[in-house]
N, C-alpha and C positions, 0 to 999 in steps of 0.2 A: 767162515774162517774161525777156527777154534782159538780160544785164549787159554794161556797157562795160568792156573790158579795156584798160589803158594800152598804149601802143605805144612802141617805141624805133626809132631810125633807124640803119641800118647804114652802114658806111663808103662804100658805093656809092649811098646815098640811098634804098634800099628800106626801108619801114617794116614792122616785125613786132610782133605782140602779145607781151606779156611772158609769157603762158601760152598754150600750145597743147595739142592733143590728140595723144597717142601712140596709134598704131593697131596695134601689133604684136599679132598673133593675132585681130584683128577682121576677119572674112572673111564672104563670102556675104551673104545678105539680112539676117541678124542684125547683121552688121557695118555694113551700109548704114544700118540703123535706128539703131544706136548713134551713128554719125557724124552722121547727120541730127539726132538729139537734141542733140548737142553744138553743132551750128551754130545750132539754134533757141534754145539757152541763151545764145549770144553768142560761142562759139568761132569764130575766124577763121583760126587757124593749125592746119593738119592735117599731121601728119608720117607719112610712109610710107617704104618702101624697096623696091627691086627684090627683095631677098631675103626680104621679108615676104610676098611672093606675094599682095599685096592692093591693088596699085595700081588694079586694076579696080574693087574695092569702093569705094575712095576716089573714083574718078572717077564711079561711079554715084551715090554720095551727093551729089557736087557737082551732077550733072545733076538729081537729084530735089529738091534744096534750092531754097527760094525766095530764098536769099541770092545777090545778084549775084556772078558770078564775079570781078569786079574787086575785090570786098571781101575775097576769100579769099586766103590765102597757103598754097599747097600745096607741100610739100617731098617730094622723093624722093632716093634715094641709089644710087650706082654700086657694084656688088659687086666684091670683090677679084679674082675670076677674069677680069674683063673690063677690066683696067686698061691694056692696050696701046691705043695711040691709035685704031686702026681698030675694035677691039672696043668701046671706050668710046663712039665716035661712034654705032655702031649700037645699043648698049644704051640710050643716052639716047633715041634715036628709039623704040626698043621700049617704054621706060617711058611715053612719050607715047601710043603706040598702045594699050598696056594700059589706061591711064586714060581713053582717048578725050579727051585734053586737047590744046589747041593749044600750051600752054606750061606749064612749072613755074615757080613764083615763086622757089623755092630748090632747088638741086640740089647734093648733097654727095658727095664721095668717102668711102665708108663706113669704110674703114680704110686706113692708109698701106701696109700689107704691105711693110715695108722689105726683107725678104729677097728678095722678088720684084723690087723696085727699079724699078717702072714708074709710080710715082705722079705723076712729073712729066709723063709722056706723058698720063696720064689727066687731069691738070690742064689741059694744053693743049687737050684735047678739050672740057672744060667751058668754057674761055675762048672757043673757037670757037663753041660752041653758044650762048653768051651773045651773041656778035656777030651770030649768025643771028636772034636774037630768040626762041628757043625755051626759053630760061632767062633769068629776070630777074636773079638773083643767084646767085653760086657760092661754095661753101665746102667744108669738110672735116669729118670726124668723127675723133676719137681721134688727131689729129696732135699730136706733140710740137713744141716750138718749133724744134728742129733741122730737122724736116720742113718746117715752114712757111717757115723762112728759106731753105731750098733752093728751094722753089716760087717765092718772090719773086725770088731771085737769078737763077734760070734763065729766068723768064718775064716778070718785071716786074710781076706781078699777085699781090696777096695776098688771102687769103680774106676774105669778109665775116663768116663764122661758123665757129666750131669747136664741133661738138657732142661733148661729152665726158661721161664718167661723173662725176657730182657729186651728193653727198648728204651728210648729216651724218657718216656713217662714213668718208667719203672726200672731204674738203672742197676739195682741189685748190688750196690757198692760193697756192703758187708759180705755178701755171699761171694763176690768175686775175690775179695782178699782171702777169705777162708779157703776157697778152692785153689788159689795159687799157692798158698802155704802148704797144702796137702797134695799138690801135683795131680790135681784132677781137672781136666779141661772142661770148660763151660761151652755148651751149645745153646744158642738163643732160638727159642721158638717165637713165632710172631715178631721177628726183629724189627719190622716196620709197623708194629702195633696194629696189624691187620689193616693198614693203610686208611685209617679213619681221618679224623681232623688233623692228625699229625702232619699230613702232607700239605696243610695250609698254614702251618706255623710260621709266623713272621721271622722269628730268630733263625730258624732253619733255612728259610728262603733267603735271608741275608747272606748266610754262609754259602749257600748253593750258588748265589749270584757271583760271589767273590771267586769261586772256583770254576764257574761255568759248568756246573753239574746239576743234576736233579736233586731234590730233597731225599729221595730214596738212596741215591748214591752217597750223599753226605752221611746218612744214618748208617749205611752198611760200612762205610769207611770208618766211622766212629766205632762200630762193633769190632772191626778188624784191629784197630789200634788199641782197643781194650784187651785184646787177646782172646776174644770170643769167636767161636765158629758160628756162622749164621746160616740159616736155611730158609731164605725167602721163597714164597710160593708164587709162581706165575705160569700161566698157560701160554702167554704171548712170547714168541721168539724175540721180538723187539725189546720187551721188558726183561726177558731172561738175559739178553746180551748187556743191557744197561746195568743190570744188577751185578755183573762180574767185571764191569769196566771201571774199577775203583782203585787200580794199582798204579796209576800214572799221576797221582797227586797225594798230598798228605794234609792233615789238619794240624794246626799248631796248638800249643797247650791251652791258649785262651779259648779257642774254638771247641776243643774237647771239653773244657770246663763248662762252657756255656751250654753245650748239648746235655752234659750230665746233670746240669742244674735244672733241667726241665722236669726232673723226676717229681712224682707226687706221692703223698702217703696213700692215696686211693688209686694209684696208677694201674693196678691190675686190670686187664681187659674184662674178665668175667668174675672178678672177686673170688678166684679159686685159691684159697689159702691151703698149702700142702699140709699144714698142721691139722686140718679138719676135713678138707675135701675128699670125697670118696668117689672114685671112678667106677663105672659099671664094668 
């Protein structure tokens, strides 16, 4: 039985479901089966990346699925090593060839790689790909406000989405305010903090008990009420269904505040600071 997931509208008019499926490490036939399962359950936003080496797996799941292509929102991402304009153009094309897709609904620059200093070139390649009709909406990942301001200043185009690390141990409060003011939607990668010790947190368990929900569902509901799009990864149909079964309850202000209060100065999963981190 499929569930209907609410949608939001981006600043360029494209609609996205508020929860999608992360596909990191979902590969081969097993990956195709897992992604098909998610689509059958009602997922319509599927997130991949060039560096995940599974764009082909996602494309095969799209072809095997009974869900019409126009109902899906498929995302991929440009890797750091191909940010020069020429390389970015051919990499976008290669992403499409790998997935056997005519277009991506959303295409993102995976990291700003500020030391390399080519992200504006890469952004121009995404702008041109959108003009060609092979990408419907363009955005970024892990960009700080200063990076986004430079994109808009030098090209006149701002992203529709910024996909960033966001979970209870790293709540990105300042970033969320800035993005809301600039009408850029936030997508959360690792929304469950890669399911480490967070799933044993006593405060979250208390809230989960009160609502008769799992800790994962509490976190994903928190994400939803923050206004963030989340893309939890799961290969299990049971867990996939659990992750989208969050629209029959709500968290009150004190519960939202308690969860946000779990944030830590060192809360990043891998200490990847976008001001310095360089993706290959």
